[in-house]
All heavy atoms as a GROMACS GRO file, in nm:
protein
  468
    1MET      N    1  26.644  -0.737  -7.400
    1MET     CA    2  26.522  -0.698  -7.476
    1MET      C    3  26.515  -0.544  -7.475
    1MET      O    4  26.547  -0.482  -7.378
    1MET     CB    5  26.402  -0.753  -7.407
    1MET     CG    6  26.382  -0.901  -7.419
    1MET     SD    7  26.226  -0.948  -7.352
    1MET     CE    8  26.283  -1.044  -7.211
    2SER      N    9  26.474  -0.498  -7.592
    2SER     CA   10  26.460  -0.352  -7.607
    2SER      C   11  26.368  -0.322  -7.723
    2SER      O   12  26.351  -0.402  -7.814
    2SER     CB   13  26.594  -0.285  -7.627
    2SER     OG   14  26.642  -0.318  -7.755
    3GLU      N   15  26.311  -0.204  -7.722
    3GLU     CA   16  26.229  -0.159  -7.831
    3GLU      C   17  26.312  -0.113  -7.946
    3GLU      O   18  26.274  -0.125  -8.064
    3GLU     CB   19  26.139  -0.045  -7.788
    3GLU     CG   20  26.028  -0.087  -7.692
    3GLU     CD   21  25.933   0.023  -7.658
    3GLU    OE1   22  25.916   0.118  -7.743
    3GLU    OE2   23  25.875   0.023  -7.552
    4ARG      N   24  26.436  -0.064  -7.919
    4ARG     CA   25  26.521  -0.009  -8.020
    4ARG      C   26  26.643  -0.099  -8.042
    4ARG      O   27  26.703  -0.145  -7.946
    4ARG     CB   28  26.569   0.131  -7.986
    4ARG     CG   29  26.458   0.227  -7.964
    4ARG     CD   30  26.501   0.366  -7.921
    4ARG     NE   31  26.627   0.365  -7.851
    4ARG     CZ   32  26.716   0.466  -7.852
    4ARG    NH1   33  26.692   0.572  -7.922
    4ARG    NH2   34  26.828   0.458  -7.786
    5PRO      N   35  26.686  -0.124  -8.170
    5PRO     CA   36  26.805  -0.206  -8.193
    5PRO      C   37  26.931  -0.151  -8.130
    5PRO      O   38  27.016  -0.225  -8.096
    5PRO     CB   39  26.818  -0.204  -8.348
    5PRO     CG   40  26.682  -0.166  -8.396
    5PRO     CD   41  26.615  -0.081  -8.290
    6GLU      N   42  26.933  -0.020  -8.109
    6GLU     CA   43  27.055   0.040  -8.048
    6GLU      C   44  27.070  -0.001  -7.905
    6GLU      O   45  27.179   0.010  -7.846
    6GLU     CB   46  27.047   0.193  -8.053
    6GLU     CG   47  27.039   0.251  -8.195
    6GLU     CD   48  26.900   0.250  -8.253
    6GLU    OE1   49  26.800   0.239  -8.178
    6GLU    OE2   50  26.890   0.256  -8.380
    7ASP      N   51  26.961  -0.046  -7.841
    7ASP     CA   52  26.962  -0.075  -7.697
    7ASP      C   53  26.963  -0.222  -7.663
    7ASP      O   54  26.977  -0.260  -7.547
    7ASP     CB   55  26.842  -0.007  -7.627
    7ASP     CG   56  26.847   0.140  -7.638
    7ASP    OD1   57  26.955   0.201  -7.645
    7ASP    OD2   58  26.739   0.202  -7.650
    8GLY      N   59  26.944  -0.310  -7.759
    8GLY     CA   60  26.935  -0.453  -7.731
    8GLY      C   61  26.927  -0.535  -7.859
    8GLY      O   62  26.917  -0.475  -7.967
    9VAL      N   63  26.929  -0.664  -7.844
    9VAL     CA   64  26.934  -0.755  -7.961
    9VAL      C   65  26.796  -0.799  -8.007
    9VAL      O   66  26.769  -0.815  -8.123
    9VAL     CB   67  27.023  -0.880  -7.927
    9VAL    CG1   68  27.024  -0.978  -8.042
    9VAL    CG2   69  27.163  -0.829  -7.892
   10VAL      N   70  26.707  -0.814  -7.908
   10VAL     CA   71  26.569  -0.864  -7.940
   10VAL      C   72  26.463  -0.770  -7.886
   10VAL      O   73  26.490  -0.689  -7.792
   10VAL     CB   74  26.543  -1.005  -7.886
   10VAL    CG1   75  26.638  -1.103  -7.946
   10VAL    CG2   76  26.553  -1.009  -7.732
   11ASP      N   77  26.343  -0.771  -7.946
   11ASP     CA   78  26.235  -0.692  -7.897
   11ASP      C   79  26.160  -0.765  -7.778
   11ASP      O   80  26.207  -0.871  -7.736
   11ASP     CB   81  26.135  -0.656  -8.010
   11ASP     CG   82  26.062  -0.772  -8.068
   11ASP    OD1   83  26.067  -0.883  -8.012
   11ASP    OD2   84  25.998  -0.752  -8.174
   12ASN      N   85  26.048  -0.705  -7.734
   12ASN     CA   86  25.980  -0.773  -7.619
   12ASN      C   87  25.917  -0.906  -7.652
   12ASN      O   88  25.878  -0.976  -7.559
   12ASN     CB   89  25.878  -0.672  -7.565
   12ASN     CG   90  25.767  -0.641  -7.660
   12ASN    OD1   91  25.789  -0.639  -7.783
   12ASN    ND2   92  25.650  -0.611  -7.613
   13TRP      N   93  25.911  -0.947  -7.775
   13TRP     CA   94  25.862  -1.082  -7.811
   13TRP      C   95  25.978  -1.179  -7.839
   13TRP      O   96  25.953  -1.291  -7.878
   13TRP     CB   97  25.773  -1.073  -7.937
   13TRP     CG   98  25.652  -0.992  -7.915
   13TRP    CD1   99  25.617  -0.877  -7.970
   13TRP    CD2  100  25.541  -1.026  -7.823
   13TRP    NE1  101  25.496  -0.831  -7.924
   13TRP    CE2  102  25.448  -0.924  -7.830
   13TRP    CE3  103  25.516  -1.132  -7.739
   13TRP    CZ2  104  25.331  -0.921  -7.762
   13TRP    CZ3  105  25.398  -1.129  -7.666
   13TRP    CH2  106  25.306  -1.025  -7.675
   14GLY      N  107  26.102  -1.132  -7.822
   14GLY     CA  108  26.219  -1.216  -7.846
   14GLY      C  109  26.255  -1.223  -7.991
   14GLY      O  110  26.343  -1.302  -8.034
   15ARG      N  111  26.201  -1.135  -8.075
   15ARG     CA  112  26.238  -1.132  -8.218
   15ARG      C  113  26.364  -1.046  -8.235
   15ARG      O  114  26.370  -0.932  -8.188
   15ARG     CB  115  26.124  -1.066  -8.301
   15ARG     CG  116  26.154  -1.063  -8.448
   15ARG     CD  117  26.049  -0.987  -8.526
   15ARG     NE  118  25.928  -1.067  -8.532
   15ARG     CZ  119  25.825  -1.044  -8.610
   15ARG    NH1  120  25.826  -0.937  -8.688
   15ARG    NH2  121  25.718  -1.121  -8.610
   16ALA      N  122  26.458  -1.099  -8.306
   16ALA     CA  123  26.586  -1.026  -8.331
   16ALA      C  124  26.560  -0.903  -8.412
   16ALA      O  125  26.482  -0.906  -8.510
   16ALA     CB  126  26.683  -1.119  -8.400
   17HIS      N  127  26.625  -0.796  -8.376
   17HIS     CA  128  26.609  -0.669  -8.453
   17HIS      C  129  26.676  -0.680  -8.585
   17HIS      O  130  26.629  -0.624  -8.684
   17HIS     CB  131  26.672  -0.554  -8.375
   17HIS     CG  132  26.598  -0.513  -8.252
   17HIS    ND1  133  26.470  -0.458  -8.254
   17HIS    CD2  134  26.630  -0.520  -8.120
   17HIS    CE1  135  26.432  -0.437  -8.131
   17HIS    NE2  136  26.527  -0.470  -8.048
   18GLU      N  137  26.786  -0.752  -8.595
   18GLU     CA  138  26.870  -0.751  -8.715
   18GLU      C  139  26.838  -0.866  -8.814
   18GLU      O  140  26.881  -0.856  -8.930
   18GLU     CB  141  27.017  -0.761  -8.677
   18GLU     CG  142  27.064  -0.642  -8.593
   18GLU     CD  143  27.067  -0.512  -8.663
   18GLU    OE1  144  27.096  -0.509  -8.786
   18GLU    OE2  145  27.039  -0.408  -8.603
   19VAL      N  146  26.770  -0.969  -8.771
   19VAL     CA  147  26.744  -1.082  -8.854
   19VAL      C  148  26.590  -1.107  -8.859
   19VAL      O  149  26.530  -1.140  -8.760
   19VAL     CB  150  26.812  -1.210  -8.805
   19VAL    CG1  151  26.782  -1.329  -8.896
   19VAL    CG2  152  26.961  -1.190  -8.789
   20PRO      N  153  26.527  -1.086  -8.971
   20PRO     CA  154  26.381  -1.101  -8.982
   20PRO      C  155  26.335  -1.239  -8.937
   20PRO      O  156  26.388  -1.342  -8.979
   20PRO     CB  157  26.351  -1.076  -9.130
   20PRO     CG  158  26.469  -1.008  -9.181
   20PRO     CD  159  26.587  -1.054  -9.099
   21ASP      N  160  26.230  -1.242  -8.855
   21ASP     CA  161  26.170  -1.366  -8.811
   21ASP      C  162  26.255  -1.466  -8.738
   21ASP      O  163  26.224  -1.581  -8.736
   21ASP     CB  164  26.094  -1.433  -8.928
   21ASP     CG  165  25.984  -1.346  -8.985
   21ASP    OD1  166  25.926  -1.265  -8.908
   21ASP    OD2  167  25.960  -1.351  -9.105
   22LEU      N  168  26.364  -1.415  -8.675
   22LEU     CA  169  26.445  -1.500  -8.589
   22LEU      C  170  26.401  -1.469  -8.446
   22LEU      O  171  26.404  -1.354  -8.401
   22LEU     CB  172  26.592  -1.468  -8.602
   22LEU     CG  173  26.683  -1.533  -8.502
   22LEU    CD1  174  26.682  -1.685  -8.521
   22LEU    CD2  175  26.824  -1.482  -8.508
   23PHE      N  176  26.356  -1.572  -8.371
   23PHE     CA  177  26.311  -1.552  -8.238
   23PHE      C  178  26.403  -1.623  -8.144
   23PHE      O  179  26.440  -1.738  -8.164
   23PHE     CB  180  26.169  -1.608  -8.219
   23PHE     CG  181  26.062  -1.522  -8.286
   23PHE    CD1  182  26.038  -1.533  -8.424
   23PHE    CD2  183  25.992  -1.429  -8.211
   23PHE    CE1  184  25.945  -1.454  -8.486
   23PHE    CE2  185  25.897  -1.348  -8.273
   23PHE     CZ  186  25.873  -1.360  -8.408
   24VAL      N  187  26.436  -1.559  -8.032
   24VAL     CA  188  26.520  -1.621  -7.930
   24VAL      C  189  26.427  -1.667  -7.816
   24VAL      O  190  26.352  -1.584  -7.763
   24VAL     CB  191  26.626  -1.517  -7.877
   24VAL    CG1  192  26.706  -1.579  -7.764
   24VAL    CG2  193  26.710  -1.466  -7.989
   25SER      N  194  26.432  -1.795  -7.787
   25SER     CA  195  26.334  -1.852  -7.694
   25SER      C  196  26.404  -1.918  -7.572
   25SER      O  197  26.363  -2.026  -7.530
   25SER     CB  198  26.249  -1.953  -7.767
   25SER     OG  199  26.180  -1.895  -7.869
   26ASP      N  200  26.508  -1.855  -7.522
   26ASP     CA  201  26.572  -1.918  -7.409
   26ASP      C  202  26.633  -1.806  -7.320
   26ASP      O  203  26.605  -1.686  -7.339
   26ASP     CB  204  26.677  -2.018  -7.453
   26ASP     CG  205  26.793  -1.954  -7.536
   26ASP    OD1  206  26.798  -1.831  -7.544
   26ASP    OD2  207  26.876  -2.028  -7.582
   27GLY      N  208  26.715  -1.844  -7.226
   27GLY     CA  209  26.774  -1.749  -7.129
   27GLY      C  210  26.871  -1.651  -7.186
   27GLY      O  211  26.915  -1.559  -7.125
   28SER      N  212  26.910  -1.670  -7.313
   28SER     CA  213  27.009  -1.577  -7.371
   28SER      C  214  26.945  -1.440  -7.398
   28SER      O  215  27.020  -1.344  -7.432
   28SER     CB  216  27.069  -1.633  -7.503
   28SER     OG  217  26.970  -1.662  -7.596
   29GLN      N  218  26.818  -1.424  -7.375
   29GLN     CA  219  26.754  -1.290  -7.385
   29GLN      C  220  26.793  -1.204  -7.267
   29GLN      O  221  26.783  -1.084  -7.274
   29GLN     CB  222  26.600  -1.306  -7.381
   29GLN     CG  223  26.540  -1.373  -7.500
   29GLN     CD  224  26.389  -1.370  -7.491
   29GLN    OE1  225  26.331  -1.275  -7.446
   29GLN    NE2  226  26.326  -1.480  -7.533
   30PHE      N  227  26.831  -1.267  -7.155
   30PHE     CA  228  26.863  -1.194  -7.032
   30PHE      C  229  26.992  -1.118  -7.046
   30PHE      O  230  27.089  -1.167  -7.107
   30PHE     CB  231  26.871  -1.284  -6.912
   30PHE     CG  232  26.743  -1.364  -6.891
   30PHE    CD1  233  26.747  -1.486  -6.830
   30PHE    CD2  234  26.618  -1.318  -6.925
   30PHE    CE1  235  26.633  -1.563  -6.805
   30PHE    CE2  236  26.506  -1.391  -6.900
   30PHE     CZ  237  26.514  -1.512  -6.842
   31THR      N  238  26.997  -0.998  -6.990
   31THR     CA  239  27.120  -0.918  -7.000
   31THR      C  240  27.231  -0.961  -6.901
   31THR      O  241  27.342  -0.924  -6.919
   31THR     CB  242  27.086  -0.769  -6.975
   31THR    OG1  243  27.028  -0.757  -6.845
   31THR    CG2  244  26.990  -0.715  -7.081
   32SER      N  245  27.196  -1.030  -6.797
   32SER     CA  246  27.292  -1.076  -6.699
   32SER      C  247  27.245  -1.208  -6.636
   32SER      O  248  27.132  -1.252  -6.656
   32SER     CB  249  27.309  -0.972  -6.591
   32SER     OG  250  27.188  -0.953  -6.515
   33GLY      N  251  27.330  -1.268  -6.557
   33GLY     CA  252  27.295  -1.393  -6.491
   33GLY      C  253  27.189  -1.372  -6.388
   33GLY      O  254  27.177  -1.265  -6.324
   34ALA      N  255  27.106  -1.474  -6.367
   34ALA     CA  256  27.001  -1.464  -6.270
   34ALA      C  257  27.051  -1.491  -6.130
   34ALA      O  258  27.143  -1.569  -6.114
   34ALA     CB  259  26.889  -1.562  -6.307
   35ALA      N  260  26.985  -1.439  -6.031
   35ALA     CA  261  27.018  -1.465  -5.893
   35ALA      C  262  26.960  -1.598  -5.843
   35ALA      O  263  27.003  -1.656  -5.746
   35ALA     CB  264  26.970  -1.352  -5.802
   36ALA      N  265  26.857  -1.643  -5.916
   36ALA     CA  266  26.787  -1.770  -5.887
   36ALA      C  267  26.768  -1.847  -6.016
   36ALA      O  268  26.792  -1.792  -6.123
   36ALA     CB  269  26.657  -1.739  -5.816
   37ASP      N  270  26.719  -1.967  -6.001
   37ASP     CA  271  26.692  -2.051  -6.122
   37ASP      C  272  26.593  -1.981  -6.211
   37ASP      O  273  26.478  -1.949  -6.171
   37ASP     CB  274  26.634  -2.187  -6.072
   37ASP     CG  275  26.610  -2.284  -6.185
   37ASP    OD1  276  26.640  -2.250  -6.301
   37ASP    OD2  277  26.565  -2.393  -6.157
   38PRO      N  278  26.630  -1.952  -6.337
   38PRO     CA  279  26.544  -1.874  -6.432
   38PRO      C  280  26.446  -1.961  -6.505
   38PRO      O  281  26.376  -1.906  -6.594
   38PRO     CB  282  26.647  -1.808  -6.523
   38PRO     CG  283  26.755  -1.916  -6.535
   38PRO     CD  284  26.764  -1.972  -6.393
   39THR      N  285  26.432  -2.087  -6.474
   39THR     CA  286  26.351  -2.177  -6.561
   39THR      C  287  26.206  -2.127  -6.571
   39THR      O  288  26.150  -2.123  -6.683
   39THR     CB  289  26.353  -2.318  -6.501
   39THR    OG1  290  26.488  -2.360  -6.499
   39THR    CG2  291  26.270  -2.414  -6.586
   40LEU      N  292  26.144  -2.090  -6.462
   40LEU     CA  293  26.004  -2.047  -6.471
   40LEU      C  294  25.988  -1.918  -6.548
   40LEU      O  295  25.889  -1.899  -6.620
   40LEU     CB  296  25.940  -2.034  -6.333
   40LEU     CG  297  25.928  -2.167  -6.255
   40LEU    CD1  298  25.870  -2.138  -6.118
   40LEU    CD2  299  25.836  -2.265  -6.329
   41THR      N  300  26.082  -1.828  -6.537
   41THR     CA  301  26.078  -1.704  -6.613
   41THR      C  302  26.090  -1.735  -6.762
   41THR      O  303  26.020  -1.677  -6.845
   41THR     CB  304  26.193  -1.611  -6.568
   41THR    OG1  305  26.180  -1.588  -6.428
   41THR    CG2  306  26.187  -1.479  -6.646
   42ILE      N  307  26.183  -1.822  -6.797
   42ILE     CA  308  26.200  -1.862  -6.938
   42ILE      C  309  26.073  -1.929  -6.988
   42ILE      O  310  26.026  -1.896  -7.098
   42ILE     CB  311  26.321  -1.957  -6.954
   42ILE    CG1  312  26.449  -1.878  -6.924
   42ILE    CG2  313  26.327  -2.018  -7.096
   42ILE    CD1  314  26.575  -1.968  -6.907
   43VAL      N  315  26.012  -2.019  -6.913
   43VAL     CA  316  25.888  -2.084  -6.956
   43VAL      C  317  25.779  -1.982  -6.979
   43VAL      O  318  25.706  -1.990  -7.075
   43VAL     CB  319  25.844  -2.192  -6.852
   43VAL    CG1  320  25.706  -2.242  -6.880
   43VAL    CG2  321  25.946  -2.304  -6.852
   44SER      N  322  25.768  -1.885  -6.891
   44SER     CA  323  25.667  -1.780  -6.905
   44SER      C  324  25.693  -1.701  -7.032
   44SER      O  325  25.596  -1.672  -7.108
   44SER     CB  326  25.668  -1.687  -6.786
   44SER     OG  327  25.575  -1.584  -6.800
   45LEU      N  328  25.816  -1.660  -7.058
   45LEU     CA  329  25.850  -1.582  -7.178
   45LEU      C  330  25.815  -1.667  -7.305
   45LEU      O  331  25.760  -1.610  -7.403
   45LEU     CB  332  25.996  -1.544  -7.177
   45LEU     CG  333  26.034  -1.433  -7.079
   45LEU    CD1  334  26.186  -1.422  -7.073
   45LEU    CD2  335  25.973  -1.303  -7.119
   46VAL      N  336  25.850  -1.795  -7.302
   46VAL     CA  337  25.825  -1.880  -7.421
   46VAL      C  338  25.670  -1.897  -7.443
   46VAL      O  339  25.625  -1.896  -7.554
   46VAL     CB  340  25.894  -2.014  -7.403
   46VAL    CG1  341  25.851  -2.112  -7.512
   46VAL    CG2  342  26.047  -1.995  -7.409
   47ASN      N  343  25.596  -1.909  -7.336
   47ASN     CA  344  25.451  -1.922  -7.350
   47ASN      C  345  25.391  -1.794  -7.411
   47ASN      O  346  25.310  -1.802  -7.502
   47ASN     CB  347  25.384  -1.947  -7.216
   47ASN     CG  348  25.396  -2.093  -7.174
   47ASN    OD1  349  25.416  -2.177  -7.252
   47ASN    ND2  350  25.384  -2.116  -7.041
   48GLN      N  351  25.436  -1.678  -7.365
   48GLN     CA  352  25.390  -1.550  -7.424
   48GLN      C  353  25.432  -1.539  -7.572
   48GLN      O  354  25.355  -1.495  -7.653
   48GLN     CB  355  25.446  -1.433  -7.343
   48GLN     CG  356  25.384  -1.421  -7.210
   48GLN     CD  357  25.454  -1.308  -7.124
   48GLN    OE1  358  25.547  -1.246  -7.167
   48GLN    NE2  359  25.401  -1.285  -7.006
   49GLN      N  360  25.555  -1.582  -7.597
   49GLN     CA  361  25.605  -1.578  -7.734
   49GLN      C  362  25.522  -1.671  -7.824
   49GLN      O  363  25.489  -1.632  -7.937
   49GLN     CB  364  25.752  -1.617  -7.736
   49GLN     CG  365  25.823  -1.592  -7.867
   49GLN     CD  366  25.968  -1.636  -7.857
   49GLN    OE1  367  25.997  -1.753  -7.835
   49GLN    NE2  368  26.057  -1.539  -7.868
   50ALA      N  369  25.490  -1.787  -7.776
   50ALA     CA  370  25.411  -1.882  -7.853
   50ALA      C  371  25.275  -1.822  -7.887
   50ALA      O  372  25.223  -1.841  -8.000
   50ALA     CB  373  25.399  -2.015  -7.780
   51GLU      N  374  25.212  -1.762  -7.792
   51GLU     CA  375  25.084  -1.699  -7.814
   51GLU      C  376  25.092  -1.586  -7.921
   51GLU      O  377  25.007  -1.575  -8.009
   51GLU     CB  378  25.022  -1.645  -7.683
   51GLU     CG  379  24.979  -1.751  -7.588
   51GLU     CD  380  24.934  -1.698  -7.453
   51GLU    OE1  381  24.921  -1.572  -7.440
   51GLU    OE2  382  24.908  -1.780  -7.362
   52HIS      N  383  25.197  -1.506  -7.909
   52HIS     CA  384  25.220  -1.400  -8.004
   52HIS      C  385  25.242  -1.457  -8.148
   52HIS      O  386  25.185  -1.411  -8.244
   52HIS     CB  387  25.338  -1.315  -7.961
   52HIS     CG  388  25.382  -1.215  -8.063
   52HIS    ND1  389  25.310  -1.108  -8.097
   52HIS    CD2  390  25.489  -1.212  -8.150
   52HIS    CE1  391  25.372  -1.036  -8.193
   52HIS    NE2  392  25.479  -1.102  -8.223
   53LEU      N  393  25.325  -1.561  -8.157
   53LEU     CA  394  25.355  -1.624  -8.284
   53LEU      C  395  25.229  -1.684  -8.345
   53LEU      O  396  25.206  -1.672  -8.466
   53LEU     CB  397  25.465  -1.726  -8.270
   53LEU     CG  398  25.606  -1.674  -8.251
   53LEU    CD1  399  25.700  -1.786  -8.212
   53LEU    CD2  400  25.651  -1.605  -8.381
   54THR      N  401  25.148  -1.750  -8.265
   54THR     CA  402  25.024  -1.808  -8.312
   54THR      C  403  24.934  -1.702  -8.375
   54THR      O  404  24.881  -1.718  -8.483
   54THR     CB  405  24.951  -1.884  -8.200
   54THR    OG1  406  25.037  -1.985  -8.144
   54THR    CG2  407  24.819  -1.942  -8.244
   55GLU      N  408  24.917  -1.592  -8.305
   55GLU     CA  409  24.835  -1.482  -8.355
   55GLU      C  410  24.898  -1.420  -8.482
   55GLU      O  411  24.827  -1.387  -8.575
   55GLU     CB  412  24.817  -1.376  -8.247
   55GLU     CG  413  24.725  -1.264  -8.286
   55GLU     CD  414  24.579  -1.307  -8.314
   55GLU    OE1  415  24.538  -1.415  -8.271
   55GLU    OE2  416  24.508  -1.228  -8.381
   56ALA      N  417  25.028  -1.400  -8.479
   56ALA     CA  418  25.095  -1.341  -8.596
   56ALA      C  419  25.085  -1.430  -8.720
   56ALA      O  420  25.065  -1.379  -8.830
   56ALA     CB  421  25.242  -1.317  -8.563
   57LEU      N  422  25.093  -1.559  -8.703
   57LEU     CA  423  25.078  -1.653  -8.817
   57LEU      C  424  24.929  -1.649  -8.862
   57LEU      O  425  24.907  -1.654  -8.982
   57LEU     CB  426  25.116  -1.794  -8.775
   57LEU     CG  427  25.267  -1.813  -8.757
   57LEU    CD1  428  25.296  -1.947  -8.689
   57LEU    CD2  429  25.336  -1.808  -8.896
   58ARG      N  430  24.836  -1.644  -8.767
   58ARG     CA  431  24.696  -1.645  -8.802
   58ARG      C  432  24.657  -1.522  -8.886
   58ARG      O  433  24.583  -1.526  -8.984
   58ARG     CB  434  24.611  -1.647  -8.678
   58ARG     CG  435  24.459  -1.669  -8.703
   58ARG     CD  436  24.375  -1.664  -8.580
   58ARG     NE  437  24.374  -1.532  -8.516
   58ARG     CZ  438  24.305  -1.428  -8.564
   58ARG    NH1  439  24.236  -1.439  -8.674
   58ARG    NH2  440  24.306  -1.313  -8.502
   59THR      N  441  24.711  -1.409  -8.850
   59THR     CA  442  24.683  -1.282  -8.916
   59THR      C  443  24.770  -1.257  -9.039
   59THR      O  444  24.750  -1.156  -9.111
   59THR     CB  445  24.694  -1.161  -8.822
   59THR    OG1  446  24.827  -1.151  -8.773
   59THR    CG2  447  24.598  -1.176  -8.701
   60GLY      N  448  24.873  -1.334  -9.060
   60GLY     CA  449  24.962  -1.316  -9.178
   60GLY      C  450  25.073  -1.217  -9.153
   60GLY      O  451  25.139  -1.175  -9.248
   61GLU      N  452  25.092  -1.174  -9.029
   61GLU     CA  453  25.200  -1.082  -8.997
   61GLU      C  454  25.336  -1.146  -9.025
   61GLU      O  455  25.432  -1.082  -9.063
   61GLU     CB  456  25.192  -1.045  -8.847
   61GLU     CG  457  25.305  -0.951  -8.806
   61GLU     CD  458  25.299  -0.926  -8.655
   61GLU    OE1  459  25.190  -0.935  -8.593
   61GLU    OE2  460  25.405  -0.894  -8.600
   62ILE      N  461  25.342  -1.280  -9.003
   62ILE     CA  462  25.466  -1.354  -9.028
   62ILE      C  463  25.440  -1.451  -9.147
   62ILE      O  464  25.338  -1.514  -9.153
   62ILE     CB  465  25.512  -1.436  -8.907
   62ILE    CG1  466  25.539  -1.343  -8.792
   62ILE    CG2  467  25.636  -1.514  -8.942
   62ILE    CD1  468  25.578  -1.414  -8.664
   0.00000   0.00000   0.00000
C-alpha cells in the first residue's frame, strides 16, 4: 500500500493506482509474508474497505 503509484500498487483503501475502481481485498496487499496468521488483519482491512466503499457509493464518488 502506498499513497503514490511509484511506491506501491494500491492506496490505503486497497484501490489499485493503475486500474480505476479495482479494489484488492485480500493478503496480496501485503509487501511480504506475515510472521503469524494474517487472517484477522485481512478481515480488519476488508471491514474498513467495505465502510469506505459504502460511503463512496452513497456520495457518488464511485
